[in-house]
C-alpha positions as CSV (number, residue, x, y, z in Angstrom):
1,M,-0.2,0.2,0.0
2,I,1.6,3.2,-1.4
3,T,0.3,6.3,1.0
4,H,1.6,9.9,1.2
5,H,4.2,10.5,4.3
6,F,4.7,13.9,5.1
7,I,4.8,13.1,8.5
8,F,8.6,12.5,8.0
9,S,10.1,15.7,6.4
10,Q,11.1,16.8,9.6
11,L,12.0,21.0,9.9
12,G,15.5,21.3,8.1
13,A,15.6,18.3,6.2
14,I,17.1,18.1,3.3
15,Y,16.2,14.6,1.0
16,C,18.4,13.5,-2.2
17,I,16.6,11.9,-4.6
18,S,16.1,11.4,-8.6
19,K,15.4,14.4,-11.0
20,D,12.7,13.5,-12.8
21,G,13.2,12.7,-16.9
22,V,16.7,11.1,-16.1
23,D,17.2,7.9,-18.1
24,N,16.6,4.5,-16.4
25,D,20.4,3.6,-17.5
26,E,21.7,6.6,-16.1
27,L,19.8,6.2,-12.5
28,Q,20.8,3.0,-12.4
29,K,24.5,3.8,-13.3
30,A,24.3,6.4,-9.5
31,L,22.3,3.8,-7.9
32,D,25.4,0.6,-8.1
33,Y,27.5,3.8,-7.6
34,A,25.1,5.1,-4.3
35,C,24.5,1.5,-2.7
36,G,28.6,0.2,-3.4
37,F,29.9,3.1,-2.1
38,G,28.2,4.5,1.0
39,A,24.4,3.9,1.0
40,D,22.1,1.1,3.2
41,C,20.7,-0.3,0.3
42,G,19.3,-3.4,2.1
43,P,15.5,-1.6,2.4
44,I,15.5,-1.9,-1.2
45,Q,16.2,-5.2,-1.7
46,P,13.1,-7.8,-2.4
47,N,11.3,-8.1,1.2
48,G,13.2,-5.0,2.2
49,P,10.4,-2.5,3.5
50,C,11.2,-0.3,0.7
51,F,11.3,-2.3,-2.2
52,E,7.6,-1.2,-3.7
53,P,7.5,0.7,-5.8
54,N,10.0,-1.6,-7.3
55,T,11.2,0.9,-9.7
56,V,14.7,2.2,-10.7
57,K,13.8,5.8,-9.7
58,D,12.2,5.1,-6.4
59,H,14.8,3.3,-5.4
60,C,17.2,5.8,-6.1
61,N,15.2,8.0,-4.4
62,Y,15.9,5.5,-1.3
63,A,19.5,5.1,-2.5
64,F,20.3,8.2,-3.1
65,N,19.4,10.1,0.1
66,S,20.7,7.2,2.2
67,Y,24.6,7.9,0.9
68,Y,24.2,11.6,1.1
69,L,23.2,11.6,4.5
70,N,25.8,9.2,5.5
71,M,28.6,10.5,3.4
72,Q,28.2,14.4,3.6
73,S,30.6,14.6,6.3
74,V,33.7,13.7,4.9
75,G,32.3,15.3,1.4
76,G,29.7,13.4,-0.5
77,T,27.0,15.3,-2.4
78,C,23.4,15.0,-3.7
79,H,24.8,15.3,-7.6
80,F,25.1,11.8,-9.0
81,A,26.5,12.7,-12.2
82,G,23.3,15.3,-13.3
83,A,20.9,12.5,-12.1
84,A,19.7,14.4,-8.3
85,T,19.0,16.6,-6.5
86,T,18.0,18.2,-2.8
87,T,14.6,19.0,-1.8
88,P,13.0,19.9,1.8
89,T,10.0,17.0,1.3
90,P,10.6,13.5,0.8
91,P,9.0,11.9,-2.5
92,T,5.2,11.1,-2.1
93,N,4.8,7.7,-2.9
94,I,6.8,5.8,0.2
95,P,5.4,2.4,1.1
96,S,4.1,2.0,4.7
97,G,6.8,0.2,6.3
98,C,9.7,2.8,4.5
99,V,11.3,5.0,6.6
100,Y,13.5,8.0,5.1
101,P,16.1,8.6,7.3
102,T,16.4,12.8,8.0
103,S,20.1,12.0,9.4
104,S,23.4,10.1,9.4
105,S,22.0,8.4,12.7
106,D,19.2,7.2,11.3
107,S,20.2,5.5,8.4
108,G,21.7,2.4,9.3
109,V,25.2,2.7,8.8
110,G,28.1,3.4,9.9
111,T,27.8,1.9,13.1
112,T,31.7,0.0,12.8
113,P,34.0,2.0,13.8
114,P,36.6,3.6,10.8
115,S,39.4,2.0,9.6
116,F,41.2,2.3,6.2
117,D,40.5,-0.5,4.2
118,I,40.5,-0.2,0.1
119,P,36.7,-0.8,-1.1
120,T,36.2,-4.1,-3.1
121,P,35.0,-2.9,-6.9
122,P,31.0,-3.5,-7.5
123,S,30.5,-7.2,-8.7
124,T,30.9,-7.1,-13.0
125,D,29.0,-10.5,-13.5
126,T,27.3,-10.4,-16.2
127,N,24.2,-12.6,-14.5
128,P,24.0,-10.0,-11.4
129,G,20.5,-11.5,-10.4
130,T,17.6,-9.4,-9.4
131,I,19.3,-7.4,-6.9
132,F,20.6,-3.9,-7.8
133,G,24.4,-3.8,-8.1
134,T,25.5,-6.6,-7.7
135,N,25.7,-10.6,-7.2
136,A,22.9,-11.9,-4.2
137,S,25.8,-13.8,-2.8
138,K,28.5,-10.2,-2.3
139,L,25.6,-8.7,-1.1
140,R,26.9,-6.1,1.6
141,N,25.3,-3.2,3.6
142,G,27.7,-0.9,2.4
143,S,29.1,0.1,5.4
144,S,32.6,-0.9,4.6
145,S,32.8,0.6,1.8
146,I,32.1,4.2,3.7
147,K,35.6,3.0,5.2
148,G,37.7,2.8,2.1
149,T,35.8,6.0,0.2
150,K,37.1,7.9,3.4
151,A,40.6,6.6,3.0
152,M,40.2,7.7,-0.9
153,L,38.8,11.3,0.0
154,L,41.9,11.7,2.3
155,M,44.5,10.5,-0.5
156,L,42.4,12.8,-2.8
157,I,43.0,15.8,-0.2
158,V,46.6,15.4,-0.2
159,V,47.2,15.4,-3.5
160,V,45.2,18.2,-4.7
161,M,47.0,20.3,-1.6
162,S,50.1,19.5,-2.5
163,W,49.5,20.5,-5.7
164,L,47.9,24.0,-5.0
165,T,50.9,24.2,-2.3
166,L,53.2,23.6,-5.0
167,G,51.2,24.1,-8.2
168,P,51.7,23.6,-12.2
169,K,55.4,23.9,-13.3
């Protein structure tokens, strides 16, 4: 049962959702990225509370918001190659029982203490099954990817700062 859930819209909450009119192939690429590098995509897996409606756009709405909340503190944005935007209201077709987090502490990711592992790249299986972005046997909730993403972000900052300090030759 799909209902309107404006009760989740808290004062000052910002949601990261997919833009209207974006091609499904582009949305799928962005969904794969979000689920592989910071979003908690467990709720949009089959039998999850946010799986319905089962569309790439609706799954992107949840994954983009989760990624944005989890990664914002380390420079993550709500852009996804132009496929996403921020809004003060959640999507209007959220299924009953699905809760869109409004802060990283609500999102279900980030409870593991950080370390600096290099993340495993997303699966390149030619038959990934029905779970977006990965093979079901390799499914993970994304929290381990946050650790590697932070390490990669730190390395990028060091390179940029070095370049800014030394300047181009």
